[in-house]
MIDOSE-1310 file (N, C-alpha, C; in nm, 2 decimals, decimal comma, always signed):
residues 141
xxxx	-9,01/-4,21/+6,45/-8,88/-4,25/+6,48/-8,82/-4,07/+6,52; -8,77/-4,10/+6,61/-8,67/-3,96/+6,69/-8,52/-3,95/+6,61; -8,50/-3,87/+6,56/-8,38/-3,88/+6,50/-8,26/-3,79/+6,61; -8,16/-3,84/+6,58/-8,10/-3,82/+6,68/-7,97/-3,67/+6,62
xxxx	-8,00/-3,54/+6,64/-7,94/-3,47/+6,57/-7,76/-3,44/+6,58; -7,72/-3,50/+6,67/-7,56/-3,52/+6,66/-7,53/-3,61/+6,57; -7,57/-3,70/+6,54/-7,51/-3,80/+6,42/-7,52/-3,72/+6,30; -7,40/-3,76/+6,19/-7,41/-3,66/+6,05/-7,44/-3,80/+5,97
xxxx	-7,50/-3,77/+5,84/-7,57/-3,85/+5,78/-7,45/-3,98/+5,75; -7,30/-3,94/+5,75/-7,20/-4,00/+5,68/-7,19/-4,12/+5,81; -7,19/-4,06/+5,92/-7,19/-4,16/+6,04/-7,28/-4,25/+6,05; -7,42/-4,21/+6,03/-7,53/-4,30/+6,03/-7,52/-4,40/+5,93
xxxx	-7,47/-4,35/+5,78/-7,47/-4,46/+5,68/-7,34/-4,55/+5,71; -7,26/-4,47/+5,78/-7,11/-4,61/+5,83/-7,21/-4,70/+5,96; -7,29/-4,66/+6,02/-7,36/-4,76/+6,11/-7,43/-4,83/+6,02; -7,46/-4,83/+5,96/-7,56/-4,91/+5,88/-7,49/-4,99/+5,82
xxxx	-7,38/-4,96/+5,74/-7,27/-5,04/+5,68/-7,20/-5,10/+5,77; -7,16/-5,12/+5,89/-7,10/-5,17/+5,97/-7,17/-5,30/+6,03; -7,28/-5,27/+6,08/-7,39/-5,33/+6,10/-7,42/-5,47/+5,99; -7,43/-5,43/+5,86/-7,43/-5,56/+5,78/-7,31/-5,62/+5,75
xxxx	-7,22/-5,57/+5,79/-7,10/-5,61/+5,75/-7,07/-5,75/+5,88; -7,12/-5,66/+6,04/-7,10/-5,77/+6,13/-7,19/-5,86/+6,11; -7,32/-5,83/+6,05/-7,42/-5,92/+6,04/-7,36/-6,09/+5,89; -7,30/-6,01/+5,81/-7,25/-6,11/+5,74/-7,12/-6,20/+5,80
xxxx	-7,03/-6,13/+5,87/-6,94/-6,15/+5,98/-6,98/-6,29/+6,05; -7,16/-6,33/+6,11/-7,22/-6,41/+6,20/-7,20/-6,34/+6,29; -7,23/-6,18/+6,31/-7,23/-6,13/+6,47/-7,33/-6,05/+6,46; -7,47/-6,13/+6,49/-7,60/-6,08/+6,48/-7,65/-5,95/+6,58
xxxx	-7,56/-6,01/+6,71/-7,55/-5,91/+6,78/-7,54/-5,78/+6,80; -7,41/-5,81/+6,76/-7,34/-5,64/+6,73/-7,41/-5,59/+6,60; -7,47/-5,66/+6,49/-7,54/-5,58/+6,43/-7,63/-5,55/+6,46; -7,73/-5,61/+6,54/-7,88/-5,52/+6,60/-7,82/-5,42/+6,69
xxxx	-7,73/-5,40/+6,72/-7,69/-5,29/+6,80/-7,64/-5,15/+6,69; -7,57/-5,19/+6,61/-7,53/-5,07/+6,51/-7,63/-5,02/+6,44; -7,80/-5,16/+6,39/-7,91/-5,11/+6,32/-7,98/-5,02/+6,45; -7,99/-5,04/+6,55/-8,08/-4,97/+6,62/-8,06/-4,83/+6,65
xxxx	-7,88/-4,83/+6,66/-7,82/-4,70/+6,62/-7,89/-4,59/+6,53; -7,87/-4,66/+6,41/-7,90/-4,62/+6,29/-8,02/-4,56/+6,27; -8,15/-4,68/+6,33/-8,27/-4,67/+6,33/-8,30/-4,51/+6,42; -8,26/-4,53/+6,51/-8,28/-4,43/+6,59/-8,27/-4,29/+6,55
xxxx	-8,14/-4,29/+6,45/-8,08/-4,13/+6,37/-8,19/-4,13/+6,24; -8,27/-4,21/+6,23/-8,36/-4,22/+6,11/-8,34/-4,30/+5,98; -8,22/-4,37/+5,98/-8,18/-4,45/+5,90/-8,33/-4,56/+5,84; -8,38/-4,52/+5,73/-8,48/-4,63/+5,68/-8,42/-4,78/+5,65
xxxx	-8,29/-4,76/+5,59/-8,25/-4,91/+5,55/-8,25/-4,98/+5,66; -8,21/-4,94/+5,74/-8,19/-5,02/+5,90/-8,32/-5,06/+5,96; -8,38/-4,98/+5,96/-8,53/-5,01/+6,00/-8,58/-5,14/+5,92; -8,53/-5,13/+5,79/-8,59/-5,27/+5,71/-8,49/-5,41/+5,77
xxxx	-8,39/-5,35/+5,81/-8,27/-5,49/+5,80/-8,32/-5,53/+5,94; -8,35/-5,42/+6,03/-8,41/-5,51/+6,17/-8,57/-5,60/+6,12; -8,64/-5,57/+6,08/-8,76/-5,60/+6,03/-8,73/-5,74/+5,96; -8,63/-5,77/+5,90/-8,59/-5,87/+5,87/-8,53/-5,99/+5,95
xxxx	-8,45/-5,94/+6,03/-8,39/-6,00/+6,12/-8,47/-6,03/+6,22; -8,58/-5,98/+6,26/-8,68/-6,01/+6,39/-8,75/-6,13/+6,27; -8,77/-6,10/+6,18/-8,88/-6,21/+6,13/-8,81/-6,32/+6,12; -8,63/-6,33/+6,08/-8,57/-6,41/+6,07/-8,54/-6,52/+6,23
xxxx	-8,56/-6,41/+6,32/-8,53/-6,51/+6,47/-8,72/-6,53/+6,52; -8,80/-6,53/+6,42/-8,95/-6,59/+6,46/-9,02/-6,47/+6,54; -8,96/-6,30/+6,56/-9,05/-6,25/+6,63/-9,11/-6,14/+6,58; -9,25/-6,17/+6,52/-9,30/-6,16/+6,43/-9,39/-6,01/+6,46
xxxx	-9,41/-5,97/+6,64/-9,43/-5,80/+6,66/-9,31/-5,76/+6,64; -9,19/-5,79/+6,69/-9,08/-5,67/+6,68/-9,06/-5,65/+6,53; -9,08/-5,74/+6,44/-9,07/-5,69/+6,27/-9,18/-5,58/+6,26; -9,30/-5,62/+6,31/-9,42/-5,55/+6,27/-9,37/-5,39/+6,31
xxxx	-9,30/-5,36/+6,41/-9,28/-5,24/+6,48/-9,19/-5,17/+6,41; -9,07/-5,27/+6,38/-8,99/-5,22/+6,27/-9,03/-5,16/+6,14; -9,09/-5,23/+6,07/-9,20/-5,23/+5,96/-9,25/-5,11/+5,96; -9,34/-5,07/+6,11/-9,41/-4,97/+6,14/-9,32/-4,82/+6,11
xxxx	-9,20/-4,85/+6,19/-9,12/-4,72/+6,20/-9,09/-4,68/+6,01; -9,05/-4,77/+5,98/-9,02/-4,74/+5,81/-9,10/-4,70/+5,74; -9,27/-4,76/+5,78/-9,37/-4,69/+5,71/-9,44/-4,54/+5,70; -9,40/-4,53/+5,87/-9,44/-4,38/+5,89/-9,36/-4,27/+5,87
xxxx	-9,25/-4,27/+5,90/-9,12/-4,19/+5,80/-9,20/-4,09/+5,71; -9,20/-3,99/+5,73/-9,26/-3,87/+5,60/-9,18/-3,89/+5,49; -9,07/-3,95/+5,46/-9,01/-3,99/+5,33/-8,99/-4,15/+5,31; -9,06/-4,17/+5,39/-9,04/-4,32/+5,36/-9,08/-4,39/+5,24
xxxx	-9,05/-4,52/+5,18/-9,11/-4,59/+5,08/-9,24/-4,58/+5,08; -9,27/-4,58/+4,92/-9,44/-4,59/+4,90/-9,46/-4,76/+4,91; -9,60/-4,74/+4,93/-9,68/-4,89/+4,92/-9,64/-4,96/+4,84; -9,64/-4,93/+4,73/-9,60/-5,04/+4,61/-9,47/-5,06/+4,65
xxxx	-9,36/-4,99/+4,65/-9,21/-5,00/+4,66/-9,23/-5,12/+4,79; -9,29/-5,10/+4,90/-9,25/-5,18/+4,97/-9,35/-5,34/+4,96; -9,47/-5,34/+4,91/-9,53/-5,47/+4,84/-9,42/-5,54/+4,76; -9,36/-5,47/+4,66/-9,28/-5,51/+4,58/-9,14/-5,59/+4,68
xxxx	-9,07/-5,49/+4,76/-8,96/-5,55/+4,84/-9,01/-5,70/+4,95; -9,11/-5,65/+4,96/-9,20/-5,80/+5,09/-9,22/-5,94/+4,95; -9,21/-5,91/+4,78/-9,23/-6,04/+4,74/-9,11/-6,06/+4,71; -9,02/-5,95/+4,64/-8,86/-6,03/+4,65/-8,79/-6,07/+4,76
xxxx	-8,85/-6,05/+4,87/-8,80/-6,11/+5,02/-8,84/-6,26/+5,03; -8,98/-6,26/+5,00/-9,06/-6,38/+5,03/-8,99/-6,46/+4,90; -8,97/-6,40/+4,77/-8,92/-6,51/+4,69/-8,77/-6,60/+4,74; -8,71/-6,51/+4,76/-8,55/-6,53/+4,81/-8,56/-6,61/+4,93
xxxx	-8,66/-6,59/+5,04/-8,68/-6,69/+5,16/-8,73/-6,83/+5,08; -8,84/-6,84/+5,00/-8,85/-6,95/+4,98/-8,76/-7,05/+4,86; -8,71/-6,97/+4,76/-8,60/-7,04/+4,68/-8,47/-7,04/+4,74; -8,42/-6,99/+4,85/-8,28/-6,99/+4,92/-8,20/-6,94/+4,82
xxxx	-8,08/-6,91/+4,86/-7,96/-6,88/+4,77/-7,83/-6,95/+4,84; -7,78/-6,99/+4,67/-7,66/-7,13/+4,69/-7,53/-6,97/+4,71; -7,57/-6,90/+4,64/-7,48/-6,77/+4,61/-7,47/-6,70/+4,76; -7,32/-6,70/+4,79/-7,29/-6,64/+4,88/-7,26/-6,49/+4,86
xxxx	-7,23/-6,40/+4,96/-7,20/-6,27/+4,96/-7,08/-6,25/+4,95; -7,01/-6,19/+4,86/-6,85/-6,18/+4,84/-6,80/-6,08/+4,96; -6,70/-6,09/+5,06/-6,69/-6,00/+5,16/-6,53/-5,97/+5,14; -6,46/-6,02/+5,06/-6,31/-6,00/+5,03/-6,20/-6,02/+5,15
xxxx	-6,24/-6,10/+5,26/-6,21/-6,11/+5,34/-6,19/-6,02/+5,49; -6,33/-5,95/+5,48/-6,36/-5,85/+5,58/-6,38/-5,97/+5,71; -6,38/-6,06/+5,69/-6,42/-6,13/+5,82/-6,32/-6,13/+5,93; -6,20/-6,14/+5,86/-6,07/-6,14/+5,93/-6,06/-6,00/+5,99
xxxx	-6,12/-5,87/+5,94/-6,11/-5,76/+6,02/-6,22/-5,72/+6,13; -6,30/-5,80/+6,13/-6,43/-5,78/+6,22/-6,39/-5,87/+6,31; -6,30/-6,01/+6,30/-6,27/-6,09/+6,41/-6,18/-6,00/+6,49; -6,08/-5,93/+6,41/-6,01/-5,86/+6,48/-6,07/-5,76/+6,59
xxxx	-6,15/-5,68/+6,52/-6,21/-5,57/+6,63/-6,31/-5,67/+6,72; -6,35/-5,78/+6,69/-6,43/-5,83/+6,82/-6,35/-5,85/+6,95; -6,21/-5,96/+6,87/-6,13/-5,99/+6,96/-6,08/-5,86/+7,05; -6,04/-5,80/+6,97/-6,00/-5,65/+7,06/-6,12/-5,57/+7,15
xxxx	-6,23/-5,59/+7,10/-6,32/-5,52/+7,18/-6,35/-5,54/+7,31; -6,36/-5,47/+7,42/-6,36/-5,43/+7,56/-6,52/-5,50/+7,63; -6,60/-5,51/+7,50/-6,74/-5,53/+7,54/-6,79/-5,65/+7,55; -6,69/-5,77/+7,57/-6,75/-5,90/+7,54/-6,77/-5,95/+7,40
xxxx	-6,72/-5,88/+7,31/-6,76/-5,91/+7,16/-6,89/-5,87/+7,10; -6,94/-5,81/+7,17/-7,14/-5,80/+7,12/-7,13/-5,72/+7,01; -7,06/-5,59/+7,07/-7,05/-5,45/+7,02/-6,91/-5,43/+7,01; -6,82/-5,38/+6,86/-6,70/-5,32/+6,87/-6,70/-5,22/+6,78
xxxx	-6,62/-5,13/+6,77/-6,64/-5,03/+6,66/-6,55/-5,05/+6,57; -6,56/-4,97/+6,46/-6,50/-4,99/+6,33/-6,34/-4,89/+6,34; -6,28/-4,91/+6,30/-6,16/-4,84/+6,32/-6,09/-4,81/+6,18; -6,00/-4,74/+6,18/-5,91/-4,66/+6,06/-5,87/-4,77/+5,98
xxxx	-5,82/-4,89/+6,06/-5,78/-5,01/+5,96/-5,89/-5,12/+5,88; -6,00/-5,12/+5,95/-6,12/-5,16/+5,85/-6,17/-5,06/+5,76; -6,15/-4,92/+5,76/-6,19/-4,83/+5,69/-6,10/-4,86/+5,56; -5,97/-4,86/+5,59/-5,86/-4,89/+5,46/-5,90/-5,01/+5,41
xxxx	-5,94/-5,11/+5,49/-5,96/-5,22/+5,37/-6,09/-5,22/+5,32; -6,16/-5,14/+5,32/-6,30/-5,11/+5,27/-6,28/-5,06/+5,14; -6,17/-4,93/+5,17/-6,16/-4,85/+5,03/-6,04/-4,94/+4,94; -5,98/-5,04/+4,99/-5,86/-5,12/+4,94/-6,01/-5,24/+4,82
xxxx	-6,09/-5,25/+4,90/-6,19/-5,37/+4,81/-6,29/-5,31/+4,70; -6,30/-5,16/+4,74/-6,38/-5,05/+4,65/-6,26/-5,02/+4,54; -6,18/-5,01/+4,57/-6,04/-4,99/+4,47/-6,07/-4,82/+4,48; -6,05/-4,79/+4,58/-6,05/-4,65/+4,58/-5,93/-4,56/+4,67
x	-5,84/-4,67/+4,69/-5,68/-4,65/+4,74/-5,62/-4,55/+4,69
């Protein structure tokens, strides 16, 4: 995994969080873009998110590639951790979940960004209004 030196940890963590928000708001193409950006900068959780996303699309080769990226990282998770994570993911996949992820109305903010984006709605950029809404939801106003 080659790290992009111009990306700060804060920016990369933000890209990962934004990707997850896009995914939860049903914009998987945009999520993939931001996850790939984060992976390129060395974000391990983004590699795992891409692995799971590729598995959900029935793309085992792509999923294996992302898992390999994660596991070959010098500070990557241990084999025991990965096995436990796989067991948990398998359990959730088998049992399903009726519990939705609370998003606090972030879908509307995401839709606003997608609609105003100049790139066909696939990849939009977070803005100050979205950041303020997140701070509001986190109780950090």
